[in-house]
C-alpha positions as CSV (number, residue, x, y, z in Angstrom):
1,M,20.4,-57.5,60.4
2,Y,23.0,-55.1,59.1
3,N,26.6,-54.5,60.1
4,S,26.8,-50.8,59.6
5,P,24.3,-48.0,59.1
6,F,25.2,-47.9,55.4
7,D,24.2,-51.6,54.8
8,R,20.5,-51.0,55.5
9,L,18.0,-52.4,53.1
10,D,14.9,-50.8,54.5
11,D,14.3,-47.1,54.2
12,H,13.0,-46.2,57.7
13,P,14.3,-44.1,60.6
14,V,16.3,-46.0,63.3
15,L,16.3,-44.9,67.0
16,M,19.9,-43.9,67.6
17,S,19.5,-42.9,71.3
18,A,17.1,-42.7,74.2
19,R,18.4,-40.5,77.0
20,Q,16.6,-39.4,80.1
21,I,17.0,-35.6,80.4
22,A,14.6,-34.9,83.3
23,A,12.8,-36.8,86.0
24,N,9.9,-37.4,83.7
25,Q,11.4,-36.9,80.2
26,I,13.3,-39.0,77.6
27,L,14.9,-37.5,74.5
28,L,14.6,-39.8,71.5
29,T,16.9,-39.3,68.5
30,Y,16.4,-41.0,65.1
31,D,19.1,-41.3,62.4
32,R,16.8,-39.9,59.7
33,R,13.9,-37.5,59.5
34,A,10.7,-39.3,60.7
35,D,7.2,-38.9,59.7
36,L,5.6,-36.6,62.3
37,N,2.3,-38.5,62.6
38,S,3.9,-41.9,63.2
39,A,6.8,-40.6,65.4
40,V,4.4,-39.0,67.9
41,R,1.9,-41.8,68.0
42,L,2.3,-43.4,71.5
43,S,0.9,-46.7,70.3
44,N,4.2,-47.1,68.3
45,Y,6.3,-47.2,71.4
46,W,7.0,-49.8,74.1
47,I,9.4,-49.5,77.1
48,R,10.7,-52.6,78.8
49,S,11.9,-52.6,82.4
50,N,13.8,-55.1,84.5
51,A,11.5,-54.1,87.4
52,G,8.2,-54.9,85.7
53,T,5.7,-52.4,84.4
54,N,5.5,-49.0,86.1
55,S,4.8,-45.4,85.3
56,A,7.3,-45.5,82.5
57,A,7.5,-49.1,81.4
58,S,4.7,-50.8,79.6
59,V,6.2,-54.3,79.3
60,N,8.3,-56.7,81.3
61,M,11.6,-58.0,79.9
62,G,10.1,-61.3,78.5
63,D,6.8,-60.0,77.3
64,A,5.9,-59.8,73.6
65,L,5.1,-56.4,72.1
66,T,1.3,-56.2,71.4
67,A,-1.1,-53.3,70.8
68,S,-2.5,-53.8,74.3
69,N,0.8,-53.2,76.0
70,A,2.1,-50.2,74.1
71,I,2.7,-46.8,75.9
72,R,-0.8,-45.3,76.6
73,P,-1.9,-41.7,76.5
74,D,-2.6,-41.8,80.3
75,M,1.2,-42.6,80.8
76,A,2.9,-40.1,78.5
77,M,2.9,-37.9,75.4
78,I,5.4,-37.4,72.6
79,T,6.2,-34.0,71.0
80,P,8.9,-32.9,68.5
81,A,11.9,-31.5,70.5
82,D,12.9,-29.2,67.5
83,N,12.2,-28.8,63.8
84,S,14.7,-31.4,62.7
85,G,12.2,-34.3,62.5
86,M,14.8,-36.4,64.2
87,H,14.4,-35.4,67.9
88,F,11.3,-36.2,70.0
89,L,10.6,-35.7,73.6
90,M,8.6,-38.3,75.5
91,T,7.1,-36.7,78.7
92,F,5.6,-39.0,81.3
93,R,2.8,-37.9,83.6
94,S,4.8,-39.3,86.6
95,N,8.5,-39.4,87.3
96,I,10.5,-42.3,85.8
97,P,11.3,-44.7,88.6
98,P,15.1,-44.4,89.4
99,R,17.7,-47.2,89.5
100,T,15.7,-49.3,87.0
101,F,17.0,-50.5,83.6
102,Y,14.8,-49.4,80.6
103,I,14.8,-50.3,76.9
104,V,12.8,-48.0,74.5
105,L,11.3,-50.0,71.5
106,P,9.7,-48.0,68.8
107,C,8.0,-49.7,65.9
108,F,6.1,-48.6,62.8
109,V,7.7,-45.1,62.6
110,N,7.9,-44.1,58.9
111,L,10.5,-42.0,57.1
112,E,9.4,-38.4,56.5
113,G,7.0,-38.5,53.5
114,G,6.6,-42.3,53.8
115,A,3.9,-44.7,55.0
116,G,3.4,-48.3,55.7
117,F,6.5,-49.3,57.5
118,N,5.6,-52.3,59.7
119,G,8.8,-53.2,61.5
120,E,10.9,-52.2,64.4
121,N,12.8,-48.9,64.5
122,W,15.9,-50.0,66.4
123,G,19.0,-51.8,65.3
124,P,22.4,-53.1,66.5
125,F,23.8,-49.5,66.8
126,S,20.8,-48.1,68.7
127,M,21.6,-46.8,72.2
128,N,18.0,-47.3,73.2
129,M,18.7,-48.3,76.8
130,F,19.0,-46.2,79.9
131,I,18.9,-46.4,83.7
132,G,16.4,-44.2,85.4
133,M,17.9,-41.4,87.4
C-alpha cells in the first residue's frame, strides 16, 4: 500500500476514476499510459454491485474475483476513448441499472510497452466507485 501516488513501487497504471457518462457507458481513466491490449481485454475487469450481478455487475460485494466472473463479451466492450492511452470507454449492451452502487476493479493492465503485471490496478486514491444513473 502506498500513501501518495509518488510512493509507488510497482510500475503499472492505476485506475484514477470510473464515471458513468451515458445510460450504458463508463469512462475509465488511468494515471499512466496503459498497454492497449491489456486495457481493452474484458477479462481484466470486474464490477461489483450492492444489488447482486446484473447487466453491468459481474460479482457481488463479497465474491472473490475469478476468471469465471470477470466482465464477459456478451455484457460489454472496451475501446480507447482517445489517443492518450489513459482513457477507455466501457460500453454495455444494456443500460446500467440505476440507483445501484458499483465498484470497477481492473487487474492485469500493463503499462504501455510493458507485460506481465499480475496485480490489481486500483489503489487508495482511485475513484473507482459510482452510483448508476
